[in-house]
C-alpha positions in Angstrom: 0.0 0.0 0.0 2.8 2.4 0.9 4.6 1.8 -2.4 1.3 2.3 -4.4 0.5 5.6 -2.7 4.1 6.8 -3.2 4.0 5.9 -6.9 0.7 7.8 -7.2 2.3 10.9 -5.6 0.1 10.5 -2.6 2.9 10.9 0.0 0.6 12.1 2.7 -1.6 9.0 2.5 1.5 6.8 2.4 2.8 8.5 5.6 -0.6 8.0 7.3 -0.6 4.3 6.6 3.1 4.0 7.6 2.5 5.9 10.9 -0.4 3.7 11.8 1.5 0.4 11.2 2.0 -1.4 14.5 4.9 -3.4 13.2 7.1 -1.6 10.6 9.2 -4.0 8.5 12.3 -3.3 6.5 10.1 -3.4 3.4 7.8 -0.7 4.7 10.7 1.6 5.7 12.3 1.0 2.3 9.0 1.7 0.4 8.7 5.0 2.1 12.3 6.1 1.6 12.4 4.9 -2.0 9.1 6.8 -2.8 10.6 10.0 -1.4 13.7 9.5 -3.5 11.7 8.8 -6.6 9.7 12.0 -6.1 12.9 14.0 -5.6 12.2 14.7 -1.9 15.7 13.8 -0.6 15.2 15.7 2.7 12.2 13.6 3.7 13.9 10.4 2.6 16.9 11.3 4.8 14.6 12.2 7.7 12.8 8.8 7.5 16.2 7.0 7.1 17.4 8.6 10.3 14.2 7.5 12.2 14.8 3.9 11.3 15.6 1.7 14.2 19.2 0.4 14.1 19.7 -3.3 14.4 
């Protein structure tokens, strides 16, 4: 869902879905970051990247 919304330039909806996910996976984090990069929003991609839990 996140990837679809990002590909449709619906970043706000993708973020709402992401924020409401109880268990965020590497795939969900990557979908959000990749979507921001694809749309040229490097600042938001970097922000999300820095919020990722480190393992």
